[in-house]
C-alpha positions as CSV (number, residue, x, y, z in Angstrom):
1,M,57.7,325.7,-131.7
2,S,55.1,325.0,-128.8
3,R,56.5,325.2,-125.4
4,A,56.7,322.5,-122.9
5,P,54.1,322.6,-120.5
6,H,54.2,324.2,-117.4
7,A,55.3,322.1,-114.4
8,W,54.0,324.3,-111.7
9,A,51.9,327.5,-110.9
10,R,50.9,329.8,-107.8
11,A,48.2,331.7,-108.0
12,F,46.4,334.1,-105.6
13,A,42.5,334.9,-105.1
14,P,41.6,337.9,-103.3
15,A,38.9,338.1,-100.5
16,S,35.2,339.8,-101.0
17,S,32.9,341.4,-99.9
18,S,28.9,340.4,-101.1
19,N,25.2,341.2,-100.5
20,L,26.1,345.0,-99.6
21,G,23.1,345.8,-98.2
22,S,20.8,345.4,-100.7
23,G,22.4,342.6,-103.2
24,F,21.7,339.8,-101.5
25,D,22.8,336.6,-103.4
26,L,23.9,338.8,-106.4
27,L,26.5,341.9,-105.4
28,G,30.0,341.5,-104.7
29,H,33.4,342.9,-104.9
30,A,37.1,342.1,-104.5
31,I,39.0,342.9,-101.7
32,D,42.7,344.6,-101.1
33,G,44.2,342.6,-98.9
34,P,43.6,339.0,-97.5
35,R,44.3,336.1,-99.8
36,D,44.4,332.9,-100.7
37,E,47.1,330.9,-102.8
38,V,47.5,327.6,-104.5
39,T,50.0,325.9,-105.8
40,A,49.3,323.2,-108.9
41,R,51.7,320.9,-109.6
42,R,51.3,318.6,-112.9
43,R,51.9,314.5,-112.1
44,E,51.1,311.9,-115.1
45,S,48.3,309.7,-113.3
46,P,44.8,311.4,-112.7
47,G,43.3,313.0,-110.6
48,V,43.2,315.3,-107.5
49,R,45.4,315.2,-104.4
50,I,45.7,317.9,-101.6
51,T,49.5,317.6,-100.3
52,A,49.7,320.7,-97.8
53,L,47.2,322.8,-95.7
54,R,48.8,325.6,-94.5
55,G,47.8,328.9,-92.6
56,L,44.5,327.2,-91.2
57,P,43.7,327.8,-87.2
58,L,41.1,325.1,-88.0
59,P,41.2,321.6,-90.2
60,L,40.0,321.6,-93.8
61,P,38.9,318.1,-96.0
62,E,42.4,316.7,-97.2
63,D,40.2,314.4,-99.4
64,A,39.6,316.6,-102.8
65,A,36.3,315.6,-103.7
66,R,35.5,317.8,-100.2
67,N,37.5,321.0,-100.6
68,T,36.4,323.7,-102.5
69,A,40.3,324.4,-104.0
70,G,40.1,320.4,-104.7
71,R,36.4,320.1,-106.1
72,A,37.1,323.3,-108.5
73,A,40.5,322.0,-109.7
74,M,38.5,318.3,-110.6
75,A,36.0,320.1,-112.3
76,L,38.2,322.0,-114.7
77,L,40.5,319.3,-115.2
78,E,37.1,317.1,-116.1
79,R,35.9,320.0,-118.4
80,A,39.7,320.6,-120.3
81,G,39.6,317.0,-121.0
82,A,43.5,317.2,-119.0
83,G,45.6,314.0,-119.8
84,F,47.3,314.6,-116.4
85,G,46.5,315.2,-113.1
86,V,47.1,317.8,-110.0
87,D,48.5,318.3,-106.9
88,L,47.5,321.1,-104.9
89,E,49.4,323.2,-102.1
90,L,46.9,325.4,-100.4
91,H,47.6,328.5,-98.1
92,K,44.8,330.4,-96.7
93,G,45.2,333.7,-95.9
94,I,41.6,334.5,-95.4
95,P,40.0,333.2,-92.1
96,L,37.5,330.3,-92.0
97,G,33.7,331.2,-91.4
98,S,34.2,335.6,-91.6
99,G,32.1,336.6,-94.4
100,I,34.8,337.8,-97.0
101,G,35.0,334.7,-99.1
102,G,37.4,332.2,-98.1
103,S,35.6,329.5,-99.7
104,A,35.3,331.3,-103.2
105,A,38.9,332.2,-103.1
106,S,40.2,329.0,-102.6
107,A,38.1,327.7,-105.5
108,V,38.8,330.4,-107.5
109,A,42.8,330.7,-106.8
110,A,42.6,326.7,-107.5
111,V,41.2,326.6,-110.8
112,V,43.4,330.2,-111.7
113,A,46.6,328.0,-110.9
114,V,45.3,325.0,-112.5
115,N,44.7,326.8,-116.0
116,A,48.0,327.7,-116.1
117,L,49.1,324.1,-116.4
118,L,46.7,322.9,-119.4
119,D,48.1,322.5,-122.7
120,T,44.7,325.0,-123.6
121,P,44.1,327.1,-121.4
122,Q,40.0,327.8,-120.8
123,P,38.0,330.7,-121.0
124,M,36.7,332.7,-118.3
125,A,33.7,331.7,-118.3
126,V,34.6,327.9,-118.1
127,L,36.7,329.0,-115.1
128,L,34.1,330.6,-113.3
129,D,31.5,327.4,-113.5
130,C,34.2,325.0,-112.0
131,A,34.8,327.7,-109.3
132,L,31.4,327.3,-108.7
133,D,31.5,323.5,-108.3
134,G,33.8,324.1,-105.4
135,E,32.2,326.7,-103.6
136,A,28.9,324.3,-103.3
137,V,31.7,322.3,-101.4
138,A,31.3,324.6,-98.6
139,S,28.2,326.6,-98.6
140,G,26.0,323.8,-100.5
141,A,24.8,325.7,-103.6
142,R,26.7,327.7,-106.7
143,H,26.3,331.1,-105.1
144,G,28.7,333.1,-107.8
145,D,28.5,336.6,-105.3
146,N,32.0,336.1,-103.7
147,V,33.3,333.6,-106.6
148,A,32.7,336.3,-109.5
149,P,34.9,339.2,-107.6
150,S,37.0,337.0,-106.8
151,L,38.0,335.7,-110.0
152,L,37.4,339.0,-111.5
153,G,38.5,341.2,-109.7
154,G,36.1,345.1,-108.9
155,L,32.2,345.1,-108.4
156,V,30.2,342.8,-109.8
157,A,26.6,341.3,-110.4
158,A,26.8,337.6,-110.1
159,F,24.1,336.7,-112.7
160,D,24.6,333.5,-114.6
161,R,26.5,335.6,-117.1
162,P,28.7,338.3,-114.5
163,V,28.7,341.8,-115.4
164,A,31.3,344.4,-114.0
165,I,29.6,347.4,-112.7
166,T,31.9,350.4,-112.5
167,A,32.4,351.6,-108.9
168,P,33.4,355.4,-108.4
169,D,37.2,355.7,-108.0
170,W,36.8,357.6,-104.7
171,L,34.4,354.6,-103.2
172,H,36.1,352.9,-100.3
173,A,35.0,350.0,-97.9
174,A,35.9,349.7,-94.5
175,L,36.1,345.6,-92.9
176,V,36.2,344.9,-89.6
177,T,36.5,340.5,-88.9
178,P,35.3,340.3,-85.0
179,D,37.2,337.0,-83.5
180,Q,34.1,334.8,-84.4
181,V,33.5,332.0,-86.8
182,L,30.3,332.1,-88.4
183,E,29.4,329.1,-91.0
184,T,27.4,329.7,-94.1
185,R,25.2,327.0,-93.6
186,V,23.9,328.5,-90.2
187,A,23.7,332.2,-91.5
188,R,21.1,331.0,-94.0
189,E,19.3,328.8,-91.7
190,V,18.0,332.2,-90.1
191,L,15.9,333.0,-93.6
192,K,13.8,330.0,-94.1
193,A,10.9,331.5,-93.0
194,P,8.5,333.9,-95.6
195,Y,9.0,337.0,-96.0
196,A,6.0,339.9,-96.0
197,L,5.5,341.8,-99.6
198,A,6.0,345.0,-98.4
199,D,9.9,343.9,-96.7
200,V,10.2,342.4,-100.6
201,V,9.0,345.8,-102.3
202,S,11.5,347.8,-99.8
203,Q,14.4,345.5,-100.5
204,T,13.6,346.0,-104.3
205,H,13.6,349.6,-103.8
206,H,16.6,350.1,-102.1
207,L,18.5,347.8,-104.5
208,A,17.7,350.1,-107.7
209,A,18.7,353.1,-105.8
210,L,22.1,351.5,-105.1
211,L,22.6,350.3,-108.5
212,L,21.4,353.9,-109.9
213,G,23.9,355.5,-107.2
214,L,27.0,353.4,-108.6
215,Q,26.0,354.2,-112.0
216,R,25.6,358.0,-111.4
217,G,27.8,358.0,-108.5
218,D,24.9,359.5,-106.3
219,R,26.3,359.4,-102.8
220,A,22.4,360.2,-101.5
221,L,21.2,357.2,-103.6
222,L,24.1,355.0,-102.2
223,R,23.0,355.9,-99.0
224,D,19.3,354.6,-100.1
225,G,20.4,351.6,-101.6
226,L,23.3,350.5,-98.6
227,R,20.0,348.8,-96.4
228,D,19.2,345.6,-96.1
229,A,15.1,345.1,-95.8
230,L,15.5,341.1,-95.6
231,V,18.6,339.6,-94.7
232,E,20.5,341.6,-91.8
233,P,17.5,341.8,-89.5
234,R,17.5,338.1,-89.3
235,R,21.3,337.6,-89.1
236,A,21.9,340.7,-86.8
237,G,21.5,338.8,-83.7
238,L,24.3,335.9,-84.6
239,I,26.6,338.7,-84.4
240,P,27.4,340.0,-80.9
241,G,28.2,343.8,-80.9
242,F,26.1,344.5,-84.3
243,V,24.2,347.6,-83.7
244,A,27.0,348.9,-81.7
245,V,29.6,348.2,-84.7
246,R,27.4,349.2,-87.3
247,D,26.4,352.7,-85.6
248,A,30.2,353.4,-85.4
249,A,30.8,352.9,-88.8
250,L,28.0,355.5,-89.3
251,D,28.6,358.1,-86.8
252,A,32.1,357.6,-88.8
253,G,30.7,359.0,-92.0
254,A,29.4,355.9,-94.1
255,L,26.9,355.8,-96.6
256,G,26.2,352.9,-95.5
257,A,26.9,349.4,-93.2
258,G,26.1,346.0,-92.8
259,I,26.4,342.8,-92.7
260,S,29.7,341.0,-95.3
261,G,28.4,338.1,-96.8
262,A,27.2,335.2,-94.2
263,G,29.1,337.3,-91.4
264,P,30.7,338.2,-88.7
265,T,32.7,340.7,-91.2
266,L,30.6,344.2,-90.8
267,F,31.6,346.5,-93.6
268,G,30.8,350.4,-94.4
269,W,31.9,352.3,-97.5
270,F,33.2,355.6,-97.1
271,D,34.1,358.6,-99.5
272,G,38.2,358.1,-100.0
273,R,40.3,355.9,-98.7
274,A,41.3,358.2,-95.9
275,A,37.8,358.1,-94.3
276,A,37.7,354.2,-94.9
277,E,40.6,354.0,-92.5
278,R,38.9,356.3,-89.9
279,G,35.8,354.6,-90.2
280,A,37.2,351.1,-89.8
281,K,39.4,352.1,-86.7
282,A,35.6,353.2,-85.6
283,M,34.2,349.4,-85.7
284,Q,37.4,348.0,-84.7
285,D,37.1,350.0,-81.1
286,A,33.4,349.4,-81.2
287,F,33.7,345.8,-80.9
288,A,36.5,346.4,-78.4
289,A,33.8,347.6,-76.6
290,Q,31.8,345.2,-76.1
291,G,35.0,342.6,-75.4
292,I,35.5,341.6,-78.8
293,A,39.0,341.4,-80.8
294,A,38.8,342.4,-84.4
295,T,41.2,342.8,-87.5
296,A,40.5,346.0,-89.6
297,L,41.2,346.8,-92.9
298,A,40.6,349.9,-95.8
299,T,40.3,348.7,-99.7
300,P,38.8,350.1,-102.8
301,V,35.4,348.7,-103.5
302,A,37.5,348.3,-107.1
303,G,39.7,345.2,-105.9
304,P,42.0,343.4,-107.7
305,A,41.4,339.7,-109.5
306,A,42.8,336.6,-109.2
307,A,46.0,336.0,-111.0
308,V,49.2,333.5,-111.6
309,I,51.9,335.1,-109.1
310,A,54.7,332.4,-110.3
311,R,55.4,329.3,-112.2
312,D,58.6,326.9,-113.4
313,D,59.3,329.5,-116.5
314,D,59.4,333.2,-113.9
315,G,62.8,332.0,-112.8
316,E,61.3,332.2,-108.9
317,A,62.3,329.4,-106.8
318,D,59.4,327.2,-106.1
319,R,58.2,327.4,-102.4
């Protein structure tokens, strides 16, 4: 006997850290910490409505076509040929414009929640493609370096077909987010001028070292790989206190440190959780010394994947 379709489902998607030194627009990993949640409810009439936006210090578009979660849900319903519409409630747990994949997480949580309502759930490749449609609303392009790790978990190379990268289990990240909003579109504007060939070659060198270091668990190669010859020099000036905070991470024993995504969050990679926690505190203190409040966390680089966390047949009351 076939089951009745689910009436509602709630999903979460984790924050993520991308670029990771030399992996601009390519590498990202999920974060065990801040996350967005989306509750999707079936309704007979077609289309997507945003019925609630919670946890927001700033407004987001309520028009589904201009909202990352709404646009991703629209794409999935269309791809699946669903004969129904959905209402979405979005709870933002990831700060806006923070450089830890907030727009990507909203899109991912939406497609995971809506997929749980479909009569025929769609494969991961379709969810990824639809979430990229949502991400494009916020960033202006279908960048997968936050979407893929938020959906799949762990460390991911965001090729057209994402590839999971096994991170050493001892590898942890410290992430420190200052009280600043830095829009992705603004951070990309400073990258428009051409780059010298020597800088491109240097970046290629560091990316190769980073990938080999991850494969071999080689700390020396990771130190070499966690360097950014292209993007960081142009974006550093957009983040007050950048040099002091990066240096604090390195002084605390980081294998490398830099800008997470478009910023202003800064990251450092450390050998072990305890080291990452000490590094996070040192980075937070460095921001404070500049008169800048910041939040800090430590996470395994191999963070969690997005998932359904409740639905109408779980015996859990909706909220």
